[in-house]
C-alpha positions as CSV (number, residue, x, y, z in Angstrom):
1,K,26.6,29.1,0.9
2,L,29.9,27.9,0.2
3,T,32.4,27.1,3.0
4,P,35.9,26.9,2.5
5,S,37.1,24.3,4.8
6,D,40.7,22.2,5.6
7,N,42.8,21.1,2.2
8,Q,41.0,22.3,-0.6
9,I,37.7,20.6,0.8
10,F,34.2,23.5,0.5
11,R,31.6,22.6,2.7
12,I,27.6,23.2,0.6
13,R,24.0,24.6,1.6
14,V,22.1,24.7,-1.1
15,Q,18.5,26.5,-0.2
16,L,15.6,27.2,-2.8
17,H,13.8,29.7,-1.7
18,P,10.3,31.0,-3.1
19,L,9.9,34.8,-4.5
20,E,8.7,37.3,-2.3
21,N,6.9,36.0,1.1
22,E,5.4,33.7,-0.9
23,H,5.5,29.3,-0.2
24,L,6.6,27.0,-2.2
25,P,4.6,24.7,-4.5
26,S,4.8,20.9,-2.2
27,S,5.0,18.9,-5.7
28,I,8.6,21.1,-6.1
29,K,12.1,19.1,-5.6
30,L,15.8,20.5,-5.6
31,V,17.6,17.9,-6.2
32,L,21.8,16.9,-5.9
33,L,22.7,14.8,-9.0
34,A,26.6,13.1,-9.2
35,D,28.0,13.5,-12.6
36,S,26.6,10.1,-13.7
37,E,23.3,11.8,-12.8
38,E,22.9,9.6,-10.3
39,I,21.2,11.2,-7.5
40,I,22.8,11.7,-4.3
41,Q,20.0,13.9,-2.4
42,E,16.6,14.7,-3.1
43,V,14.2,16.9,-1.1
44,Q,10.4,17.9,-1.7
45,A,8.0,20.7,-0.2
46,R,5.4,20.4,1.9
47,I,2.7,22.5,2.0
48,Q,3.4,25.7,3.4
49,D,6.7,25.1,3.1
50,N,8.6,28.8,3.3
51,Y,12.2,27.2,1.2
52,V,13.4,23.6,1.4
53,Q,17.1,22.8,1.8
54,L,19.9,20.4,1.1
55,K,21.5,18.2,3.8
56,L,25.0,20.0,4.0
57,F,27.5,18.2,1.3
58,E,31.2,18.4,0.4
59,V,32.8,18.7,-2.3
60,E,36.6,18.6,-3.0
61,T,38.8,21.3,-5.0
62,G,38.2,20.2,-9.1
63,E,35.2,18.0,-8.1
64,S,31.2,19.0,-10.2
65,F,28.2,17.9,-9.1
66,S,24.4,19.5,-10.0
67,L,21.4,20.6,-9.1
68,K,18.1,20.5,-10.5
69,V,14.8,22.4,-9.7
70,D,11.7,19.6,-11.2
71,L,8.0,21.1,-10.6
72,E,5.8,19.0,-12.4
73,G,8.2,17.7,-15.1
74,Y,9.6,21.0,-16.1
75,E,13.1,21.2,-14.4
76,F,16.1,23.5,-14.2
77,R,19.1,22.6,-14.5
78,E,22.9,23.7,-13.2
79,H,26.1,22.2,-13.1
80,F,28.7,23.9,-11.0
81,I,32.9,22.6,-11.3
82,I,34.5,24.1,-7.4
């Protein structure tokens, strides 16, 4: 969820949900990365979690970040520029 705030700042909420009405695998991780690959936030699913969520974070217009989903060494990354 991307919500505009003051002075070209956006508040971002990221959630990871399973397909259909299943639970997430307990080893899956959702990671927020800076451009330098530094981990800013990381959350790992627990047994029978319906979703995982990063803490709300703010990004200014022109800034970028990446999200990574990691499941036992297999990962998917997506880069975003606001």
